[in-house]
N, C-alpha and C positions, 0 to 999 in steps of 0.2 A: 483456564491456565494461561499465564502470560509467559511467552518465550522471548528471551532477550539475546540478541547478538551483541557482544561487548568485547572490549579490550581492558586489561588491567595492567597498569604500569607499562612496561615494554614488551609484555607477552603478546602472543598471537590472538587472533579473534577466537572467541569461545562462545558456546551456547549455554544459556542458563535459564532457570525458572525464577521469576520474580514473585515473591510473596511479601506483601507490605512494601518495605523499602530494603529488603534483603534479597540477594541473588545467590542461588545455589547452582553450582556448575553441573551440567548434565552432558557435557561434550563427550565424555567417555562412553556413556550409554548409547549415544547416537553413532559415533565413529566406529565402535566395535561391533555394531549390529550388522549382521550379514544381509546384504540385499537378497530378497527372494529371487530364485532363478528366473521366474517369469517376468518379474519386474526388471531385472538386469537385462534380459533379452529385449524387452520393450524399449528400454532406454538406449541400448546399443543399436537397436534397429533404427532408431531415430537419429543416430549420430551423436547422442548425448553421452559424454563421459561422466560417470557417476562421481558426485562430489565426495571427497575423502571424509568430510565431517561438516559440522555446522548446520545452519538452518536448511540449506539446500538439500543436504543428505537426509535430514529428517523428513523433508517433503518428498524426496524421491523414494523413500522406503515404502510408502504406501500406507493406507489406512490401517490394515491389520497390524503391521509392524509398529505404527505409531501408537496404537492402543496398548500393545505389550510394553512399549517404552513408557507410556503414561503410567501404567501400573507400577513399574520399577521406580519412576519418579516419585509417585505417592509414597512408596515404601521408604525411599531415601529421605523424604521430607519428614515422615512420621518418626523415623529413627533418629533424625538429626545427626546422621553419621558423616555428613560432609559439611565443612565450614561454609558459612554464608558470608558474603561480602556486602557491605553497605552500598546501596545504589549510587550515592553521591561520589564514591571513590572510583567508579567505573566510567569508561567512555562508551556510551551506547553507539552502536553502528546500525546502519539500515538493516531491517530484518531480512530482506532478500537483496543482496548486493548487486546481482546482475542476472535478473530473470531473463528467460528466453524472449518474452515480449510483455509490453505494458499496453493493454487494450483500453482505450479511454472512450467515454461516452459523452457526447456533446448535448447540452441543453436537455438534461434528463429530469429537471425539476420544472414544474409548471410556472412557478414565479420567475425563474431565470429565463425560460423561453419568452415569457411576457415582457421582461425588461429588455430583451434583445429585439423585440418587435416582430417575432415570427410566430406563426401558428405551431402548436405542438406537433412534433413529428408522429407519423403513423408507425414508423419503425425506428429502432435505435439508430442514432447517428454515430457511426464508429469512426474514431480517429486514433492516432497512436502517439505515444511518447517513446522515444528510443531508450533502451535500458541503460545506455551510457550516461543518461541525465540524472540517474538516481544518486542521491547524496544522503549523508547521515543526519540524524537529529542533532540539534544544538550546534549547528555549523554555520559558517559564513558562505553565502553564495555571491560571488562577484557579479555585478551587473555589467554585461558586455558594453563596451564603450559606445557602440553604435545603437544600442537599445535605449530608447527614451520612454517607452510605454510598457514598463514591466508591471505585471498584474498578478494577483493571487487568486487561488480557488481552493477551498477546503473540499476534500472528497473522502468518502469511505472507500478504502481499497480492499478488494477481495483477493485473497491469495489462494490459488488453485493447488490442490494436493493430489489430484488424480488425472489420468488421461481422459479428457472429456471430448467425445465426438458424437454429435447428433443425439445429445441427451434430452430427456423429456423435462418439461417444466417441473413436474412433480418430483423428479429425482435430482434436480439440479444442485440442491444444497449439499447432497452427499459428496460432491466433488470439491467442496470447499475445505481447506485445511485451517483457515483462520482469516482474521481481519486486522487491518492496521489503518493508519492515518496517512494521507497523501496530500501534499500541497502542489497543485498543478500550476506552477509558475509559468507565465506565458508572456511572450513579446508581442503585444497586440498589433504593432505596426506591420508585422509579417502576416498576421492573421486577418486584419481588417482593412489595411490601407493600400494593399497592392493587389494587382490582378495578374494571374490567378492567385488566390490566397495560398499561403504556405503554412498551413496549420500545424502539420507535424514538425516542421522546422521551428516554428514559433514556440513550440512546447518542449523541444528536445535539446536545447542548448545546455552546456555544462552546468550541472547543479540545479537544473530546473525541475527536479523531481525529489524534493525532500520526502523521506519515508520513515515512519516509525511512530512512537519510540520503541514499540515491541509488537509482537503478533499475539492476538488473543484468539484462543481456539473456540470452535463453535459451541462447546458445552457451556461456555460462559456467555455466548451470544446466540441463543437459539433462534432469535428472530431479527435478522439484519434490517428489517423495516420498522424497527422501534428504537431508533437512535437519533440523538440530536447532533447536528454538525454546526460548528461555529468558527468564525475568524475574528481576530483582533489585529490591528496595526498600531503599534506604539500605544497599546492599552485601550484603544478605541474600537468598540465592536463594529465590524463591518458586515458580517454575515451571520445569519441564524436560520437554520432550516431543519426539517425532520425527514428522515428517510422514508417515512410513510407517504411522503409527497412525491416520490420518484414516479415519473411517468412509466418507466420500465423497471420493475423491482429486480433484485439480484437474481432470483430464480429465472426470470424471463430473459435477462441479459445472458446468463450462462447458456440457456437453451438456444437462444437466437444465434449467438456467436459460434457455438459448437456445430451449427449446421453448415458452416462455411470453412472453419479452421479448427484443428484439434487444439484444445487448451491442454498444456502440459504442466507437470508439477513445477511449481515455482512461478508460473505465469501470474500476472496481476491484472485485475480489471479495476480501473478507476471509474467509479459509478456516477460521476457528474457532480455539479455544484449548485447550491441554491442561489437566489438573488443576492445582490449586494456587492458584486465584483467592482473593481475600480473603474473599469472601462465605461460602465453605464451609470456612474454617479454624476451629479451636476454640482460643481465641475468634476471631471474625472479625477480619480486618485491614483497616481502612479507611484510605485515604490522607488525610493531613493536610497543612496548609500547611507548606512547607519540605521535604517528602519528595522524594527523587530516585528516579524510576522509570527503570530501564534495561531495555529489551527488545532481544533480539537474535535473528537468524536466521543460522545458519551459511552461509557462502558469500556472504552479503550484507553484514551489518554490524550496528552497534549504534545504537540510537535512545534518546537520553536526554530525559527530560521532568522539569521541576521543578514541583511543585504550589505554587501561590501562595495 
């Protein structure tokens, strides 16, 4: 199932199901579903105000409620009782506009570790992107005036749907609500050229986290380690990798991170990028105003970003 956050005309952000190139709204099913009492107490105990609707509310409702809603969605689609809108007439928005946190994993593909000249890590290298850096699909990201070494990274993004604390590797995928595509834009001069490195800053500038174009639920991606990830810049392929080559697969990342911090509904894990980033090419390839960056993950879709 593909869940899409979108706007139509001058209307507010809505939640829909994408089938082919048609989107059927399901915002009412989500916004009117009452949060289970235990779930509401858990959210409020963490100081989280429940979302009134949209993707975040769907995530906050919890797995049992999402399954009920999925059944209602299937009935709606089968009955054709609600009008569908052509995808090209809509403006897609980031699937999760402002998650609590975006946990990123550095050098999680062996070929990328090799191109950076480091020995593969024994434990995941955890870094962060601030959630304010998230931006929509098919949008323009202005290159900051003082940034000269703007780079790209295609990543599989894991969207958490449950409170995950100290979970086992075996159960870890039960905490996943879906997957999407993330472009980890990075200002490399702040990451590589200064001491001490400012990696979070380098990756958290405005617009540096394009996300989308939609969220695909785990029933359509039973194995996140069986996906291709690719990048093109102005039509030229720069990256191609396979998630089977992750040093730390999705299961292990969730289990590891949850030993130290609770992952909450709506949180995102950016799982790393394969070889081919601009910084380690000869000569380096830095993004410039006007460039079109296309990143894709098989079974999910393609995410386009124009550099401004």
